[in-house]
C-alpha positions in Angstrom: 27.8 0.8 -12.0 25.8 -0.3 -8.9 22.2 0.7 -8.3 23.3 3.1 -5.6 25.2 5.3 -8.1 22.4 4.9 -10.6 19.9 6.4 -8.1 22.3 9.2 -7.3 22.8 9.9 -11.1 19.2 10.1 -12.0 18.2 12.2 -9.0 20.8 15.0 -8.6 18.4 17.9 -8.2 16.4 16.3 -5.4 19.6 15.0 -3.8 20.9 18.6 -3.6 17.6 19.7 -2.0 17.7 16.9 0.6 21.4 17.4 1.4 20.8 21.2 2.0 17.6 20.6 4.1 19.3 17.8 6.1 22.4 19.8 6.9 20.2 22.8 8.0 18.1 20.5 10.3 21.2 18.8 11.7 22.9 22.1 12.5 19.8 23.8 14.1 18.9 21.3 16.8 17.4 24.1 18.8 14.7 24.3 16.2 14.3 20.7 15.2 13.8 17.9 17.7 14.8 14.3 17.4 11.4 13.2 16.0 11.4 15.9 13.3 15.0 15.0 12.2 14.1 11.3 12.1 11.0 12.1 10.0 13.2 13.9 7.5 15.7 11.0 7.5 12.8 8.7 6.8 11.6 10.8 3.9 15.1 10.6 2.4 15.1 6.8 2.9 11.7 6.4 1.3 12.7 8.6 -1.6 15.8 6.5 -2.2 13.8 3.3 -1.9 11.2 4.4 -4.4 13.9 5.5 -7.0 15.8 2.2 -6.5 12.5 0.2 -7.0 12.7 -1.4 -3.7 9.8 -2.7 -1.6 10.5 -3.5 2.0 8.1 -5.6 4.1 8.5 -6.0 7.9 7.0 -8.5 10.3 6.9 -8.6 14.1 6.8 -4.9 14.9 4.1 -5.7 17.5 6.7 -7.5 19.5 8.8 -4.3 20.0 8.9 -2.9 23.5 6.3 -0.2 24.0 8.4 1.9 26.4 12.0 2.6 27.0 15.2 2.0 25.0 16.3 -1.1 23.2 19.0 -2.4 20.9 18.2 -3.9 17.5 20.7 -6.5 16.4 20.2 -7.3 12.7 22.4 -9.4 10.4 24.4 -7.2 8.0 24.1 -7.5 4.2 25.0 -4.1 2.8 24.3 -0.4 2.4 20.5 -0.8 2.4 20.3 -2.5 5.8 19.8 0.6 8.0 17.5 2.2 5.4 15.3 -1.0 5.4 14.9 -0.8 9.2 14.3 3.0 9.3 11.6 2.9 6.6 9.7 0.3 8.7 10.5 1.4 12.2 7.9 4.0 13.4 9.7 5.2 16.6 12.8 7.4 16.4 16.0 5.4 16.4 19.7 5.7 15.5 22.6 3.4 14.6 26.3 2.7 14.9 28.3 2.5 11.8 31.9 2.4 10.5 33.2 5.9 10.4 35.0 5.3 7.0 31.7 4.4 5.3 29.7 7.2 7.0 30.9 10.0 4.6 29.1 8.8 1.4 26.6 11.2 -0.1 23.2 11.0 1.7 24.6 8.5 4.2 26.4 11.4 5.9 23.2 13.4 6.0 21.1 10.6 7.5 23.9 9.9 10.1 23.8 13.6 11.1 20.0 13.7 11.3 19.7 10.7 13.6 22.9 11.5 15.4 24.4 8.1 14.5 27.6 7.0 16.2 30.6 6.7 13.9 32.9 3.9 15.0 36.6 3.9 14.2 37.2 0.2 13.9 41.0 0.5 14.3 40.8 2.6 17.4 39.9 0.5 20.5 39.8 3.6 22.8 37.3 5.4 20.6 35.3 2.1 20.4 35.0 2.0 24.2 33.8 5.7 24.2 31.1 4.8 21.6 30.0 1.8 23.7 29.7 3.9 26.8 27.8 6.7 25.0 25.4 4.3 23.4 24.8 2.3 26.6 24.0 5.6 28.4 21.6 6.8 25.7 19.8 3.5 25.4 19.4 3.2 29.2 17.8 6.7 29.0 15.3 5.5 26.4 16.9 5.8 23.0 16.7 3.0 20.4 19.8 1.9 18.4 20.6 -0.4 15.5 23.9 -2.3 15.9 25.3 -4.9 13.6 27.0 -7.8 15.5 28.8 -9.0 12.4 30.6 -5.7 12.2 30.6 -5.7 8.4 29.4 -7.3 5.2 30.7 -8.7 2.0 29.6 -7.9 -1.5 26.8 -10.2 -2.9 26.2 -11.7 0.5 23.5 -14.1 -0.7 21.8 -14.1 2.7 24.7 -15.8 4.4 25.1 -15.0 8.1 28.6 -14.0 9.3 30.3 -14.5 12.6 29.0 -12.3 15.5 31.6 -10.1 17.3 31.3 -10.7 21.1 32.1 -7.0 21.8 28.9 -5.9 20.1 26.8 -7.1 23.0 28.7 -5.1 25.6 26.2 -2.2 25.2 23.2 -4.4 26.0 25.0 -5.8 29.1 26.0 -2.4 30.3 22.6 -0.8 29.7 20.4 -3.8 30.7 17.9 -3.0 28.0 16.0 -5.4 25.8 17.7 -7.0 22.8 15.6 -7.1 19.6 16.9 -9.6 17.0 16.2 -8.7 13.4 16.5 -11.0 10.4 17.2 -9.2 7.1 16.5 -11.1 3.9 17.5 -10.1 0.3 18.7 -6.7 1.6 22.1 -7.3 -0.2 20.3 -7.2 -3.6 19.6 -3.5 -3.3 23.1 -1.9 -3.3 25.5 -4.8 -2.8 25.0 -7.0 -5.9 24.8 -6.8 -9.6 21.0 -7.3 -9.6 19.2 -4.4 -11.2 15.5 -5.4 -11.3 12.9 -4.5 -8.7 13.7 -5.9 -5.3 11.6 -7.0 -2.4 13.4 -7.1 1.0 
């Protein structure tokens, strides 16, 4: 049993609470703005992080653009990657992820809160639509996380995969800053057999 399912198992009552609250927020956008929904998503992430005994340290936030949209391009190590960025990124942001993996418990709710784009990897036409939508939103000032490797393997051990050239089309179309991010030991959280406390 991986750490992810362990966290789910020991926390069922609070999970039900967060799922109900997140779904209510996500379906009542007229009452809850982007920042409020992001704050709730961040609360969920911080709660998961605490229960999973994870400490995440970030460096270089002072180099982020002060104004306008930008795209964060991190390496991809596993299920914790987006959470690690969200818990340390102060400004509201969203992400692009594989549609098939976006329907896991709590992942689905965080996706809905931050209005993440779900990418169908085997559907090029839908992929172009997502690229155009993200490019438009980023040009208008939104911030996105996009993984240029397109996926990850179990027990990554901090090895970098090959970047997919198509992942940079959004930056070219929107002409916004590219923010490179290096994730380290992120795979240990939910994508390894390691069960002790983790520092990412």
